[in-house]
C-alpha positions in Angstrom: 77.0 106.1 138.7 78.5 107.6 141.9 81.0 110.4 141.9 83.8 108.1 143.0 82.9 105.7 140.2 83.0 108.5 137.7 86.4 109.6 138.9 87.7 106.0 139.0 86.6 105.7 135.4 88.6 108.8 134.4 91.7 107.5 136.2 91.5 104.1 134.6 90.9 105.7 131.2 94.0 107.8 131.6 96.3 104.8 131.5 94.3 102.8 129.0 93.9 105.6 126.4 97.6 106.4 126.7 98.6 102.8 126.1 96.1 102.2 123.2 96.9 105.5 121.5 93.4 106.8 121.8 94.6 110.4 121.7 91.3 112.2 121.3 89.8 110.2 124.2 92.8 110.9 126.3 92.6 114.6 125.6 88.9 114.6 126.6 90.0 113.5 130.1 91.9 116.8 130.8 90.9 120.3 131.7 92.1 122.8 129.1 95.2 123.6 131.2 97.0 120.9 133.2 99.9 120.9 135.7 102.2 118.0 135.2 104.9 116.9 137.7 107.2 114.0 136.7 110.1 115.5 138.6 110.6 112.4 140.8 111.4 110.5 137.7 113.1 112.9 135.3 114.1 115.9 137.5 113.4 119.3 136.0 110.5 121.3 137.1 106.7 121.1 137.4 105.1 122.3 134.2 101.8 124.0 133.5 100.7 123.3 129.9 97.8 123.2 127.6 96.3 119.7 127.6 96.4 119.6 123.8 100.2 120.2 123.9 100.7 117.5 126.6 98.7 114.9 124.6 100.5 115.9 121.4 103.9 115.3 123.0 102.7 111.9 124.3 101.3 111.1 120.9 104.9 111.4 119.6 106.6 109.6 122.5 104.4 106.6 123.5 104.4 105.0 120.0 108.2 104.8 120.0 107.8 101.9 122.5 106.8 98.5 121.2 104.4 98.4 124.1 103.6 100.6 127.1 101.3 99.4 129.8 100.3 101.7 132.7 98.4 99.8 135.4 96.7 102.3 137.7 95.0 100.9 140.7 94.0 101.2 144.4 92.2 104.5 144.0 91.7 106.7 147.1 89.4 109.6 146.2 88.4 112.6 148.2 85.7 114.8 146.8 84.9 118.4 147.9 82.1 119.8 145.8 83.3 120.2 142.2 87.0 119.3 143.1 88.6 116.0 143.9 92.0 114.6 144.9 92.9 111.1 144.0 95.9 108.9 144.9 96.6 105.7 143.0 99.3 103.2 142.6 100.9 102.8 139.2 103.2 100.2 137.6 104.3 101.3 134.1 106.0 98.8 131.8 107.7 100.1 128.7 109.3 97.8 126.1 111.3 98.4 123.0 111.8 95.1 121.2 114.7 95.5 118.9 117.6 93.1 118.2 120.2 95.6 119.5 118.4 95.7 122.9 118.0 92.0 123.4 117.8 91.3 127.1 117.7 95.1 127.8 114.4 95.9 126.2 112.2 96.8 129.2 112.0 99.5 131.7 109.5 99.5 134.6 108.5 102.4 136.9 106.5 101.9 140.0 105.0 104.4 142.4 102.0 106.6 143.0 100.0 109.1 141.1 98.3 112.1 142.7 95.6 113.6 140.6 93.6 116.8 141.0 90.3 116.8 139.2 87.5 119.3 138.7 84.0 118.9 137.4 83.7 121.0 134.3 80.7 120.9 132.0 79.2 118.0 133.9 82.3 115.8 133.6 85.3 115.1 135.8 88.5 116.4 134.2 92.2 116.0 135.3 93.7 119.4 136.0 96.9 118.1 137.7 98.9 114.9 137.7 102.0 114.1 139.8 104.0 111.0 139.6 105.8 109.9 142.8 108.2 107.3 141.5 109.4 104.9 144.2 111.2 102.3 142.1 112.6 101.6 138.7 114.0 98.5 137.1 115.4 97.6 133.7 116.9 99.8 131.0 116.1 103.5 131.5 118.0 104.0 128.3 115.0 103.0 126.2 113.2 106.1 127.5 116.1 108.2 126.2 115.9 106.4 122.8 112.1 107.0 122.7 112.6 110.7 123.5 115.2 111.1 120.8 112.9 109.4 118.2 109.9 111.4 119.3 111.9 114.7 118.9 112.3 113.7 115.2 108.6 113.2 114.6 106.8 116.0 113.0 
């Protein structure tokens, strides 16, 4: 398998493992420390965190949706030795099917991801992920509901 194929596989697995709740496999995609930038969507600041803490937070958040689907495609990958930079497009659909939300049960985000990866222990690992959100549609309120519910999960 070529280097770009290996990296493409990691990027595809990032979305798939998140959506299918394969938390151990998702965690294995990351370097021990990861920089996360979702400021274009949520504001706030860029965060440096332990990968285990990031995945633990997503493990609480993502199951609050009836379904989440992150479609990551059109990979452009530049490799420089044991480092790589990748740009992808993303369309992320989140649904929360509940009677009270009828007709307002979906929120979609579109844009690009920028990933920084490093080869560690013979495998490509994500050490930074940045979302550049370019569009949203639907009910952003379902994210707020999911965040509130996730905060209550122990």
